[in-house]
C-alpha positions in Angstrom: -207.4 64.0 96.0 -209.2 60.9 97.2 -206.5 58.7 95.6 -203.7 60.6 97.4 -205.5 60.1 100.7 -205.8 56.4 100.1 -202.2 56.0 99.2 -201.2 57.9 102.2 -203.4 55.8 104.5 -201.8 52.7 102.9 -198.3 54.0 103.6 -199.2 54.8 107.2 -200.6 51.3 107.7 -197.5 49.7 106.3 -195.4 51.8 108.5 -197.4 50.9 111.6 -197.2 47.2 110.7 -193.4 47.5 110.2 -192.9 49.4 113.4 -195.0 46.8 115.3 -193.0 44.0 113.7 -189.7 45.7 114.7 -191.0 46.3 118.2 -192.5 43.0 119.2 -190.2 40.0 119.1 -191.2 36.4 120.1 -188.4 34.1 121.3 -189.1 30.3 121.2 -188.7 28.1 124.3 -185.1 27.1 125.1 -183.8 29.9 123.0 -182.1 33.1 123.8 -181.9 36.3 121.7 -178.9 38.5 121.7 -179.9 42.2 121.2 -177.6 44.8 119.8 -178.1 48.5 119.7 -176.1 50.3 117.1 -173.8 47.2 116.8 -173.2 46.9 120.5 -174.5 44.3 122.8 -177.5 45.6 124.8 -179.3 42.7 126.4 -180.5 39.1 126.0 -184.1 38.3 125.3 -185.6 35.4 127.2 -188.2 33.0 125.7 -191.6 34.5 125.1 -192.9 38.0 124.0 -190.4 40.8 124.1 -190.5 44.5 123.0 -187.5 46.3 121.6 -187.0 49.7 120.2 -187.6 49.5 116.5 -184.9 50.5 114.0 -182.5 51.0 117.0 -182.4 47.6 118.7 -181.7 44.5 116.6 -181.8 40.8 117.6 -178.5 39.7 116.2 -178.3 36.0 117.2 -180.8 33.4 118.4 -178.9 30.9 120.5 -180.2 27.3 121.1 -179.9 26.5 124.8 -180.7 22.8 124.5 -178.1 20.0 124.8 -176.6 19.3 121.4 -175.0 16.2 119.9 -172.3 16.6 117.4 -170.6 13.6 115.7 -167.2 14.2 114.2 -165.8 12.2 111.2 -163.1 9.6 111.9 -159.7 11.1 112.5 -156.3 9.3 112.1 -154.4 9.1 115.4 -150.9 7.6 116.0 -150.4 5.5 119.1 -147.3 5.1 121.2 -146.2 2.0 119.2 -146.5 3.9 115.9 -149.7 2.5 114.7 -152.3 4.6 112.9 -155.9 4.1 114.2 -159.1 5.9 113.1 -161.3 7.2 116.0 -164.8 8.5 115.7 -166.0 10.8 118.5 -169.4 12.1 119.7 -169.7 15.2 121.8 -172.7 16.1 124.0 -172.5 19.8 125.0 -174.8 22.6 126.0 -174.6 26.5 125.7 -174.8 28.0 129.2 -173.9 31.6 128.4 -175.4 32.9 125.0 -173.3 36.1 125.2 -170.0 34.2 125.6 -170.9 31.7 122.9 -171.7 34.6 120.6 -168.8 37.0 121.3 -166.0 34.8 122.7 -165.8 32.3 119.8 -166.7 32.7 116.2 -167.9 29.1 115.6 -168.0 27.1 118.8 -169.0 23.8 117.1 -165.9 23.9 114.9 -163.8 25.0 117.9 -165.1 22.0 119.9 -164.3 19.6 117.0 -160.8 20.8 116.6 -160.2 20.8 120.3 -161.5 17.3 120.5 -159.2 16.0 117.8 -156.1 17.6 119.2 -156.8 16.4 122.8 -157.5 12.9 121.5 -154.2 12.8 119.7 -152.4 13.9 122.9 -154.2 11.2 125.0 -153.9 8.3 122.5 -150.3 9.2 121.6 -149.2 8.2 125.1 -150.9 4.8 124.9 -150.2 1.7 122.9 -152.7 -0.1 120.7 -153.8 -2.6 123.3 -154.2 0.1 125.9 -156.2 2.3 123.5 -158.6 -0.6 122.7 -159.2 -1.5 126.3 -159.2 2.0 127.9 -162.2 3.7 126.4 -163.5 4.9 129.7 -160.2 6.4 130.7 -160.0 8.2 127.3 -163.5 9.5 127.6 -162.9 10.9 131.1 -159.6 12.6 130.2 -161.1 14.0 127.0 -164.2 15.4 128.8 -162.1 17.0 131.5 -159.9 18.9 128.9 -162.8 20.0 126.8 -164.9 21.2 129.7 -162.0 23.2 131.0 -161.2 24.8 127.6 -164.8 25.5 126.6 -165.8 27.0 129.9 -164.8 30.5 128.9 -166.9 30.1 125.7 -170.1 29.6 127.6 -170.2 25.9 126.7 -170.4 22.9 129.1 -169.3 19.5 127.7 -171.5 16.9 129.4 -170.2 13.7 127.8 -167.7 12.4 125.3 -168.0 9.0 123.6 -165.7 7.1 121.2 -167.9 5.6 118.5 -165.2 3.4 117.1 -161.4 2.7 117.1 -160.4 1.1 113.9 -156.8 -0.3 113.6 -155.2 -1.0 110.3 -156.3 -4.1 108.3 -152.9 -5.9 109.0 -153.3 -5.3 112.7 -156.8 -6.6 112.6 -155.6 -9.8 110.9 -152.9 -10.2 113.5 -155.4 -9.6 116.3 -157.8 -12.1 114.9 -155.0 -14.7 114.7 -153.9 -13.9 118.2 -157.5 -14.2 119.4 -157.9 -17.5 117.5 -154.7 -18.8 119.0 -155.7 -17.7 122.5 -159.1 -19.4 122.1 -157.4 -22.6 120.8 -155.1 -22.5 123.7 -158.0 -22.2 126.1 -159.9 -25.0 124.4 -156.8 -27.2 124.7 -156.4 -26.3 128.3 -160.0 -27.0 129.1 -159.8 -30.3 127.1 -156.7 -31.3 129.1 -158.3 -30.4 132.4 -161.3 -32.4 131.4 -159.2 -35.4 130.5 -157.3 -35.0 133.8 -160.4 -34.9 135.8 -161.8 -37.9 134.0 -158.6 -39.8 134.6 -158.6 -38.9 138.2 -162.3 -39.9 138.6 -161.6 -43.2 136.7 -158.6 -43.9 138.9 -160.6 -43.2 142.1 -163.4 -45.4 140.9 -161.0 -48.3 140.1 -159.3 -47.8 143.5 -162.6 -48.0 145.3 -163.6 -51.0 143.2 -160.3 -52.7 144.0 -160.7 -51.9 147.7 -164.2 -53.2 147.8 -163.1 -56.4 145.8 -160.2 -56.9 148.2 -162.5 -56.5 151.2 -165.0 -58.9 149.7 -162.3 -61.5 149.0 -160.9 -61.1 152.5 -164.4 -61.5 154.1 -165.0 -64.5 151.8 -161.7 -66.1 152.7 -162.4 -65.4 156.4 -165.8 -66.9 156.2 -164.5 -69.9 154.2 -161.7 -70.5 156.7 -164.2 -70.3 159.6 -166.5 -72.7 157.8 -163.5 -75.1 157.1 -162.4 -74.8 160.7 -165.9 -75.5 162.1 -166.3 -78.4 159.6 -162.9 -79.8 160.6 -163.8 -79.4 164.3 -167.1 -81.2 163.7 -165.5 -83.8 161.6 -162.8 -84.4 164.2 -165.5 -84.5 167.0 -167.5 -87.0 164.9 -164.5 -89.2 164.3 -163.5 -89.0 167.9 -167.0 -90.0 169.0 -166.9 -92.8 166.4 -163.6 -94.0 167.7 -164.7 -93.8 171.3 -167.9 -95.7 170.4 -166.0 -98.4 168.5 -163.4 -98.6 171.3 -166.1 -98.8 173.9 -167.9 -101.5 171.9 -164.7 -103.5 171.6 -164.0 -103.3 175.3 -167.6 -104.1 176.1 -167.4 -107.2 173.8 -164.1 -108.4 175.1 -162.7 -109.8 171.8 -160.3 -112.8 171.9 -157.6 -114.1 169.5 -160.1 -115.9 167.3 -162.1 -112.7 166.6 -159.1 -110.7 165.7 -157.9 -113.5 163.4 -161.3 -113.6 161.7 -161.3 -109.8 161.2 -157.8 -110.1 159.8 -159.0 -112.7 157.3 -161.9 -110.4 156.3 -159.6 -107.6 155.5 -157.5 -109.7 153.2 -159.8 -109.5 150.1 -159.9 -105.7 150.4 -156.2 -105.6 149.8 -156.7 -107.1 146.3 -159.5 -104.7 145.3 -158.9 -102.4 142.5 -158.3 -102.8 138.7 -154.6 -101.7 139.0 -153.6 -104.5 141.3 -151.5 -107.0 139.2 -149.6 -108.7 142.0 -150.9 -109.7 145.4 -148.3 -110.3 148.1 -149.5 -112.6 150.9 -148.0 -111.6 154.3 -146.1 -114.3 156.2 -148.4 -113.9 159.2 -151.4 -115.4 157.3 -150.4 -118.9 158.3 -150.1 -118.1 161.9 -153.5 -116.3 161.8 -155.1 -119.3 160.1 -153.5 -121.7 162.6 -154.6 -119.7 165.6 -158.1 -119.4 164.1 -158.3 -123.2 163.5 -157.1 -124.1 166.9 -159.4 -121.7 168.6 -162.4 -122.8 166.7 -161.6 -126.5 167.5 -161.3 -125.6 171.2 -164.4 -123.4 171.4 -167.4 -125.3 172.6 -169.8 -122.5 172.2 -169.9 -122.8 168.4 -172.4 -125.4 167.3 -171.2 -128.4 165.2 -173.1 -131.2 163.3 -172.6 -133.5 166.2 -173.8 -131.1 168.8 -177.0 -130.2 167.0 -178.7 -126.9 167.3 -177.9 -124.6 170.2 -179.8 -121.7 171.7 -178.4 -118.3 170.8 -177.6 -115.8 173.5 -180.1 -113.0 173.8 -178.2 -109.7 173.4 -181.1 -107.6 174.4 -182.8 -104.9 172.4 -180.6 -102.9 169.9 -182.4 -99.7 170.7 -180.5 -97.4 173.0 -181.9 -97.4 176.5 -182.9 -94.1 178.2 -181.0 -93.7 181.4 -182.3 -91.5 184.1 -180.5 -89.9 186.9 -177.2 -88.2 187.1 -174.3 -88.5 184.7 -172.2 -90.7 186.9 -175.1 -93.2 187.4 -175.6 -93.3 183.6 -172.0 -94.1 183.1 -172.1 -97.0 185.6 -175.2 -98.4 184.0 -173.5 -98.1 180.6 -170.4 -99.9 181.8 -172.2 -102.7 183.6 -172.7 -105.7 181.2 -176.1 -107.4 181.0 -176.7 -110.8 182.6 -176.8 -112.5 179.2 -173.5 -111.1 178.2 -171.9 -112.1 181.5 -173.3 -115.7 181.0 -171.9 -115.9 177.4 -168.5 -114.6 178.6 -168.4 -117.2 181.4 -169.3 -120.1 179.0 -166.6 -118.9 176.5 -164.0 -118.8 179.2 -165.0 -122.3 180.5 -164.7 -123.7 177.0 -161.3 -122.1 176.4 -159.9 -123.3 179.8 -161.7 -126.5 180.8 -159.1 -127.4 183.5 -159.4 -124.0 185.2 -162.2 -123.4 187.6 -164.1 -120.2 187.6 -163.4 -117.8 190.3 -167.1 -117.8 191.1 -167.2 -121.5 191.9 -164.1 -121.5 194.1 -164.9 -118.3 195.8 -168.5 -117.7 196.3 -167.8 -114.2 197.6 -166.9 -113.0 194.1 -169.9 -111.5 192.2 -170.4 -113.0 188.8 -171.6 -109.6 187.5 -168.1 -108.2 188.1 -166.2 -111.1 186.4 -163.8 -110.0 183.8 -162.2 -112.5 181.3 -158.4 -112.7 181.0 -156.8 -110.3 178.6 -156.6 -111.3 175.0 -153.3 -112.0 173.4 -151.9 -109.3 171.1 -153.1 -109.2 167.6 -150.7 -110.6 165.0 -148.7 -108.0 163.0 -149.6 -108.0 159.3 
């Protein structure tokens, strides 16, 4: 009897535990439980502790409400220019309606995969290879729009679609690499040519500026040299003019006669024969006349001392240092032109010796000032 009671109590305990297990259901966070009663949808259990009718209500599906990521294997797609490319896609989606995801579609992941492949073939089929490789954002946007519209009735929201990779055929890859290499070579040659052109332009500009500066320097140098030559010529001409004026004034102040000119002529004769290249010396015909005039003049001159006359006192010409004149410029010119007393006396004696039979104007006419006496003009110099 006691054994039967214990077995009965054990059976009751197992039944109570089973009933409690069937009654109390715990749903994890971000999950949703779909409850069916006698095979028909009754309600959806939220996350947490839930109580259902045991043996009548049954939690058929437990749906994950989190965002899910599904990566699909590469699928061959034909482009508009009849090239086969392999495209890998990644879908980010989330179940928004557990009841629709359970009863509207049998396998929503497989349905999303097949829908993605077909939509991708439609989109890429209208684009060439280059457009497919450079229009990833456009493909993603169009694919997401089609999937979101188609999966809305399934209680699924597609948040994002990404293309993991677009792999063209190996031959196309090789051609693309060659094209890319050729394009880069072309750009390198263009950059090299532009660099050479810029270098040539800069070099030409530098040479131009250098030539301009050199020309300006030469012009300024020539101008300065011409100015220096002009000033030197002017100074040289002024010096020669002053020298000529000084010699001319000295000649007129000395009042030379024929004998002095003949003597100067004889002094210039040896200079004609100077030089190692002179092989022949031609004596001018006027040399005899010059010697004859010089001899007669020296015989007639009484002012030149001879052996019979004995020594004679020389005329004092005064100091050779230039005298400092004071006063105005006109007075200085008068003082310069007026001969000294000794010079006047020497001139008078020379004239008396040259013309002994002619009386001096100062003796016949006492009114004439001896200081203003001027000797007769000298005869013209003989022509060489």
